[in-house]
Every structure is written in structure tokens, then in C-alpha cells.
C-alpha positions in Angstrom: 0.1 0.1 -0.2 1.6 3.3 -1.0 2.0 5.4 2.3 3.1 8.7 0.7 6.4 8.6 1.3 7.0 8.7 -2.5 4.7 11.4 -3.3 5.2 13.0 -6.4 3.5 16.0 -8.3 1.6 14.0 -10.9 -2.2 13.3 -10.5 -1.7 9.4 -10.4 0.8 9.2 -7.2 -1.5 11.7 -5.7 -4.6 9.7 -5.9 -3.0 6.7 -4.8 -1.8 8.5 -1.4 -5.7 9.9 -1.3 -6.8 6.2 -1.5 -4.5 4.5 0.4 -5.0 7.3 3.7 -9.1 6.9 3.1 -8.6 3.0 3.3 -6.8 3.0 6.3 -8.8 5.6 8.2 -11.9 3.0 7.3 -9.6 0.2 8.7 -8.9 2.4 11.7 -13.0 3.1 12.7 -13.7 -0.7 11.5 -11.2 -2.3 13.5 -11.9 -3.2 17.6 -9.5 -1.7 19.3 -10.8 -2.0 22.5 -11.2 -5.4 24.2 -12.3 -5.3 27.7 -12.5 -8.7 29.8 -15.8 -10.2 29.8 -15.5 -12.3 33.3 -17.7 -9.8 36.1 -17.0 -12.2 38.9 -14.7 -14.9 39.6 -14.6 -16.7 42.9 -12.4 -20.0 43.3 -13.5 -23.3 43.2 -13.2 -25.5 46.3 -13.4 -28.6 43.8 -15.9 -30.8 46.0 -19.3 -30.6 47.1 -20.5 -27.7 49.3 -24.1 -27.1 49.9 -27.6 -28.6 48.3 -29.4 -26.8 45.4 -32.4 -25.5 47.5 -29.7 -23.2 49.2 -29.2 -19.9 47.0 -27.1 -17.0 46.1 -26.7 -13.3 45.2 -24.4 -10.9 43.8 -24.2 -7.4 45.3 -23.1 -4.1 43.1 -22.8 -6.3 39.9 -20.1 -4.6 37.8 -21.4 -5.7 34.1 -23.8 -4.4 31.8 -25.6 -7.7 31.0 -25.7 -11.2 32.2 -23.9 -13.6 29.7 -22.9 -16.8 31.5 -22.6 -18.2 35.0 -20.5 -21.3 35.7 -20.9 -23.4 39.1 -19.2 -26.5 40.2 -21.7 -29.5 40.6 -21.0 -33.1 42.4 -23.6 -35.7 42.9 -22.8 -38.8 44.9 -25.4 -40.7 42.4 -23.8 -40.4 39.5 -26.0 -40.1 36.1 -27.6 -37.5 33.6 -28.9 -34.6 35.2 -30.5 -31.3 34.1 -30.3 -28.6 36.1 -31.7 -24.9 36.2 -30.8 -21.6 37.1 -33.3 -18.5 37.7 -31.8 -15.0 37.7 -33.9 -11.8 39.1 -32.9 -8.8 39.6 -33.1 -7.0 43.3 -34.7 -10.0 45.3 -35.6 -13.3 45.3 -38.9 -12.4 43.6 -37.9 -9.5 41.8 -38.0 -8.9 38.0 -36.9 -12.1 36.1 -33.8 -12.0 34.3 -34.4 -15.4 33.0 -33.8 -19.4 33.5 -31.3 -20.9 31.9 -30.8 -25.2 31.9 -28.1 -27.1 31.2 -27.8 -31.0 30.8 -24.7 -32.7 32.1 -23.4 -36.1 33.0 -22.3 -35.5 37.1 -21.0 -37.8 39.7 -18.2 -37.5 42.6 -16.0 -35.3 41.0 -16.8 -31.9 40.3 -18.1 -30.9 36.9 -17.9 -27.2 35.7 -21.7 -26.5 35.0 -22.4 -23.1 32.6 -25.6 -21.3 32.2 -26.2 -19.3 29.4 -28.3 -16.2 30.0 -27.8 -14.7 26.6 -26.5 -11.2 27.4 -29.9 -10.0 29.1 -29.4 -6.3 30.3 -28.7 -5.6 34.0 -28.5 -2.5 35.3 -24.8 -1.9 36.6 -24.5 -1.6 40.4 -27.5 -4.1 40.8 -28.1 -6.8 43.3 -28.9 -10.5 41.2 -30.4 -13.4 42.7 -30.3 -16.8 41.7 -32.1 -19.9 42.6 -31.1 -23.6 41.4 -33.0 -26.5 40.5 -33.0 -30.3 39.7 -35.0 -30.3 36.5 -34.3 -34.4 36.3 -31.9 -37.0 37.1 -31.6 -40.0 39.8 -30.3 -38.1 43.0 -29.0 -35.2 44.7 -27.0 -32.6 43.4 -24.5 -30.5 45.2 -22.5 -27.1 44.7 -19.1 -25.9 45.2 -19.3 -23.1 47.5 -15.8 -22.0 47.0 -12.5 -21.5 49.1 -12.4 -17.7 49.8 -14.4 -15.2 51.0 -15.4 -13.0 47.6 -16.4 -9.4 47.7 -20.2 -9.0 46.4 -21.2 -12.6 46.6 -23.7 -14.0 49.4 -25.0 -17.6 49.8 -28.1 -17.7 51.3 -30.1 -20.7 53.5 -32.7 -20.7 51.1 -34.6 -18.5 48.2 -37.3 -16.9 50.4 -37.8 -13.2 49.4 -36.6 -10.7 49.5 -32.8 -11.7 50.2 -33.2 -15.1 52.1 -30.8 -15.1 55.9 -26.9 -14.8 55.3 -25.0 -18.2 55.2 -21.5 -17.2 54.3 -19.9 -14.8 51.8 -18.8 -17.2 49.2 -19.3 -19.2 46.3 -17.2 -20.8 43.4 -18.4 -18.9 40.4 -17.5 -17.3 37.1 -19.9 -15.1 36.0 -19.2 -13.3 32.4 -21.2 -10.8 30.4 -21.9 -11.1 26.7 -18.8 -9.0 24.6 -19.9 -5.8 23.2 -19.2 -3.9 20.4 -15.9 -2.3 20.9 -14.8 1.1 20.0 -11.5 3.0 19.1 -9.4 4.4 21.9 -9.5 8.2 21.8 -5.9 8.1 22.0 -5.4 6.1 18.9 -7.9 8.5 17.0 -5.7 11.8 18.0 -2.6 9.9 16.5 -4.4 9.8 13.3 -5.5 13.4 13.2 -2.3 14.6 11.8 -2.3 12.4 9.1 -6.0 13.2 8.1 -4.8 16.8 8.0 -1.9 16.2 5.6 -4.0 14.4 3.1 -6.4 17.6 3.3 -3.5 20.1 2.7 -2.1 17.8 0.0 -5.4 17.7 -1.8 -5.5 21.6 -1.4 -2.2 22.2 -3.1 -2.9 19.8 -5.5 -6.2 22.0 -6.4 
């Protein structure tokens, strides 16, 4: 691609410079230059059974703008095929429904990471999100990993009664992501390109 370093005072070379410059400008605006991490909450897994699915949990001051996926660690002492569901609500256990996701997995005494996909449903930043778990089908009981370390803004509760059930502990093994949004060019990168754009305009004026 002609960068303009070989610019000569003839129509052909000037047009090559101008077109290549405009192409570079189009590429700059089209390219996603900012890629924020999509992990909103991450808390280590213990790798073993914790509490039954009748116990809920919630996240305070959610830092994302949408709810993508929620990954939990599941164990069953009755191995087999299970279908489990996770229901997310805004604010409280009887709050506005964000969605219910279902996942089917083979569970056994070795922890299996189970991911529930909420499809990037919008969530106001700073919200509280409550989660209810349930067994849809399966031959026995399921237990979820309650983690190893206290985590800011994550709370496990004794049940799922509204509004927010009795506090049990401030840890759950969990990974929460938000769906990736449209990236935008960094302002600093655009500013670096402005002198080149100005140069192209000046050359065009001189040629005219």
C-alpha cells in the first residue's frame, strides 16, 4: 500500500496516496481496538461438594452491563445424567425475572463445571442479582461448590425466600461473564491519526 512517502506532483501518485489514506482511516474505525475482559465475577472453586441446590446466592453491586454466562461446580453422589436450571432475578428472590437457563450434564463424585447461558440479558450496572438453582431431572441429589475464599459482593443464603434469605456465607465457587459488546476505537489512537488526516487534506488543497 502506498504510504505517501513516494509522493510526486502528478495526479496518479497523489490519488494513490489519498485513496490509501482513506482506506487506512476506514480500517481504523472498523477495527475493534478496545477489548475489555468479559469476566465480571470470579471466585475460586474448592473442587468438592458444598451445599444443596435449595440454597441460593446473590451478587451485590454487579459491575457488568449484561448477564452472559454463570458457571458453577456441581457434584452428585448418585452418578448419572442431570438437567439443572438456574433462575436469575433482579434485586430480590421475587424480583423482575432476568431469565432461566438450563444445562444438561453427566454428574458424579468428581466436580463438573456447569455453565448456564443467559444470552447477555441487560442488567443495570450496580444491581443485585439473585440466583435460584433446581434439579429439572436426574437420579439423585446435586451439591454445588461453595468455594474456598470470601469474595466481595457474593453471598450465599440458607434458602431462596424473598426478599433476600438468611445469610449463610460470603463465598461461592463461581465465574460470571457478560456478553462481549461492540468495541470502540481508543480516543488516543484516533488522536494519533488526526495529523495524517490533516496532511492529506492539505495535499489535496495544494493539488487543486
